[in-house]
C-alpha positions, 0 to 999 in steps of 0.5 A: 085699671091694672089691665088697661095699664098693662095693655098700655105698657105693652103697646108702647114697648117696641116688639123688637126689644122683647128678646134682648135678654135672651141668649144670642142665637148661634146662627144669627148675626150679632144682635138678632136674638129675639127667638122664642126658645121653648127648649130653654136654649138658643134653639138648636145648640144641639139638635135631635140625633146629636146634630150640632147646629151651633158648630155648623156653618153660619149660613146653614140651619142644621135640620134632621129630615127623615128620608127612609120609608117607615110605613106599610101603606097609606093607611098605616102612614095616616093611622100609625105614624101621622094620624089624621087630624080630622079622623082623630080629632078627639085625640087632638082635643085631649092634647089641646085642652086648656092650652092657648093655640098659636096657628101657623099656615103655609099657603099653596097646597095648604089653604089653597089648592095647587094649580098649574098657574101660581097666579091663579092659586086663589083661596076660597071664601070659605077658607078665608072665613075660617082663617079669619075666625081662627085669627079672632081667637088665636095668634095666626100667621102665614109662612109662605115661599111667596113674597109677603106682598103676593101672599097678602094679596091672596089672603087679604086679612090684615089681622094676620102676621105674614112671613114671606119668602120662606120666612125672610120677610116678616111683618105684623099687623099694625095694631098688636097688643101682646100677640093679639091683633085687630084690623083698624075699623075692620079695614082691608089693606091696613098698614103692616109693621115690619119685624125682621129681614135676616137678609136685607141685601137679598132683593137686589141680588134676586133681581139679577137672579130673576133676569138670568133665570128668565132668560135661561128658561125662555127656550124650555117649554112650560118653565116659568119664573117667579120673583118672590123678592127675597128668593126666586122660584123656577117652576117646572110643573108645566114642563111635559118631559123629564128632560126639560125638568133636568134643564130647569135644574141645570139653570138653577144649579148654574146660577147658584154655582156662580155666586155660592157665597150668597146663593143656595138652592132648595126644592119644592113641589115641582119648583126649584128655589134660589135663596140667599145663603143665610141660616134661616128657614120656615122653622126659624121664622116660626120661632121668631114669630113666637118670640114676637107674640110676647106670650110670656107676658101673660102668667097663664102662659108661664106653665110649661106646656100651656101653649100649643103651636101648630103648623100646617104645610104640604111641601119640603120646606115645611119640614123645617117648621115641623122639625122645629116644632118637634124640638119643643118640650112638653108637647108644645109643638105639633106639625100637620102635614097636608098630603094624600100620599105617604111620605117621610115627615117630621109632622105629628098629624096629617090631613089629606088636602086643603078641604080637611085643613078647612074642617080642622080650622073650624074645629079648633075655632069651635074648641075656643068658643066652647072654652075647651082651649084658651084664646086671646079673644083677639077681637075683644082685646083691651086696647090702650086708652088714647 
């Protein structure tokens, strides 16, 4: 009876009120305080290296990104600095033992291959089955630069949390209790519940950005534009020469320069992004989602270090999530970079490609099913009685 009553109370409580008593986040508008703060402070009063984010502009997130080479070769990079999560899985297993995992995934280049045509970036049926399996055991979310509608169309798993447009558009499964979710009757396309949009004005602005960018790149062979609702992506992957890359960058720079109070630019793997100028990124989206899961309601999660949060990503924007996780105390955050070449990163582990992501996801599902890690047992969560 007690378990059912607790479930009923959690189901009835609006998720947006979970963080009402937490300190206000210095980079958020007044009232937007529902951020998980594993450091015991409002996520970023002082970053690593003494960087003050509280004193930074309210339209930027203070991040520390490594830029200098610190490895000898790829073997040194994946052995000494960012150990292969597949080859060193026993080390990860020791670190994860007895903990509840939360799993955050980028989409392109992480659970799907990078392709020349973004609209053809389909995930394999094996990857979808692995993500579904993981989501049945651990709270799981997709955080992508694509609009959340587009990424949902690719993933098609209603039991996940989705954060589209680099975390600017966040939704939860319709049926969620204390972080656990279940698709009603297993149906695809189940309704989702909107959680947070830190820049609700952005879609209208991005409509104009999309029109201008589309017209401006029309004469640049191979350049394409994607409207991702809260941001616009201008791709140069299919441009054949560097002159055209420079022309694409010039288009994006000119658009941002025309409205610097509302727009900023970012770069990804052969893509330039136009984003709303707000203090939000994939790292802040990750912490927000952790706050929404309500994991603190379970006494088993009260002990420091009892939850281990993982983020898998391959691109520059994923470094924001790696940096966020690195600030978690007690080893509570672990970034996994997806890359077959060495590059500066804040991630703790590495994997070569989406195939190794698939292997790792199935391995952490095995850990839960073997009782090595704790799980929410999503599919068997007690629902409030009707």
